Wavefront OBJ file of the C-alpha trace (Angstrom):
o trace
v -9.703 5.814 12.736
v -7.744 4.476 9.793
v -8.601 3.254 6.322
v -6.650 1.788 3.409
v -7.225 3.416 0.018
v -5.517 2.607 -3.273
v -6.230 3.472 -6.889
v -4.323 2.980 -10.127
v -4.718 6.719 -10.882
v -3.603 7.668 -7.351
v -5.699 8.659 -4.342
v -6.109 12.435 -4.138
v -7.798 12.545 -0.743
v -9.861 10.739 1.865
v -12.420 12.152 4.299
v -14.537 10.680 7.068
v -17.979 11.983 7.956
v -20.411 11.470 10.838
v -23.320 13.413 12.355
v -22.875 16.330 9.945
v -19.108 16.585 10.553
v -16.549 15.928 7.802
v -12.804 15.820 8.453
v -9.890 15.178 6.111
v -7.671 12.180 6.724
v -3.880 12.194 6.297
v -1.852 9.429 4.696
v 1.274 7.391 5.186
v 1.676 5.107 2.169
v -1.830 3.686 1.528
v -3.121 4.025 5.068
v -5.190 7.111 5.814
v -5.937 8.198 9.373
v -7.991 10.856 11.102
v -9.367 11.797 14.498
v -12.884 10.627 15.206
v -14.833 12.521 17.851
v -15.966 15.857 19.031
v -19.447 14.721 19.972
v -21.980 16.930 21.731
v -24.496 15.808 24.345
v -27.104 15.932 21.588
v -25.083 13.322 19.650
v -24.570 11.033 22.650
v -27.212 11.412 25.380
v -26.051 11.190 29.007
v -25.394 7.699 30.381
v -26.069 5.891 27.119
v -24.371 4.304 24.166
v -25.126 5.594 20.690
v -24.386 3.985 17.336
v -22.808 6.489 14.948
v -22.548 5.843 11.209
v -19.136 6.872 9.865
v -18.642 7.203 6.110
v -15.137 7.165 4.635
v -14.925 8.635 1.123
v -11.890 8.398 -1.137
v -11.392 10.524 -4.259
v -8.888 9.568 -6.939
v -6.755 11.806 -9.122
v -9.386 11.621 -11.897
v -12.149 12.883 -9.563
v -13.983 9.578 -9.149
v -15.058 8.703 -5.614
v -15.967 5.621 -3.608
v -17.349 5.372 -0.091
v -17.684 2.784 2.664
v -19.667 3.012 5.876
v -19.115 1.507 9.318
v -21.089 1.810 12.541
v -19.199 2.807 15.676
v -20.675 2.529 19.180
v -19.964 5.681 21.205
v -20.406 5.946 24.973
v -21.158 9.136 26.864
v -18.133 10.050 28.978
v -18.143 13.338 30.896
v -14.803 15.096 31.085
l 1 2 3 4 5 6 7 8 9 10 11 12 13 14 15 16 17 18 19 20 21 22 23 24 25 26 27 28 29 30 31 32 33 34 35 36 37 38 39 40 41 42 43 44 45 46 47 48 49 50 51 52 53 54 55 56 57 58 59 60 61 62 63 64 65 66 67 68 69 70 71 72 73 74 75 76 77 78 79
């Protein structure tokens, strides 16, 4: 997943969170990216689709934060 984040004071970090999991995102210029996944069967029941709310939070150099949320549809896929 990727997100654009800019701030006049500079962006100190960006994380994405879903289902109790929070992961840091890495940046190239203003685009931040991170790996979305690692779901358990409890998160995505067998043979179904599940909507997962993902929140991306950016923190600037001054410590202020802003967040945006998107819903992602996840499908059960046995490996």
